[in-house]
N, C-alpha and C positions, 0 to 999 in steps of 0.2 A: 493468233486470235484464240486458239484453244487454251493455251497456257494462261492467257489473261482471264478467260472465263473460269478456269479452274481456280485461279487465285481469288477471284471475286466470290465464287461459291464458298470456298474455304473461309474467307473473311466473313461472309454473311452468316455462316453456320457458327462461327466463333462468337460474333457479336450477339446473335440471338440466343445463344446457349444450347443450340441444337447438338453440338458436339461435346456436351458436358460429360456424358458417359465414356466416350472415347478418351477424353483428357483424364478422367478419373482412373481408367484402366492403365493408362500410361504411367501416371503418378504412382499408383498402387504397385505396379510391377517394379518400379525403381526404388520406392521407399519401403515397401513391405513385401519383399519377395517370398517370405516364408508363410504368409497368410493368404487364404483364398479371398478373391475380391467378391464384392456384393454382386448379386444378379442385377440385371438391368431394372427389373421391377422393384427390387429392394432399394436400389440406388435412388430411383425417382421418388419412392415413398419417403425415404429419409430426407431427401431434398425438400419435398412438400412440407413435411413436419418441421424442418428447420426454418423454412421460409415463413410459415404461418403460425408458429408457436410464439407465445409471449405477447406482451402488450405492444401495439404498434401505433398507439395514439395517446394523446395526453388526457383526454376526457372520456 
């Protein structure tokens, strides 16, 4: 039962985007080991800017 709940929790965090920073850190460590990663606050600020910048509708 415990492993099932753990898997469910991980799945929910992945689907909701709650684990975005952890995934970013993992990717950054693998792809850019010589550069320091963004702080948690800077990461979420960049994601907000990426998400809300630009035209999102036709009119």
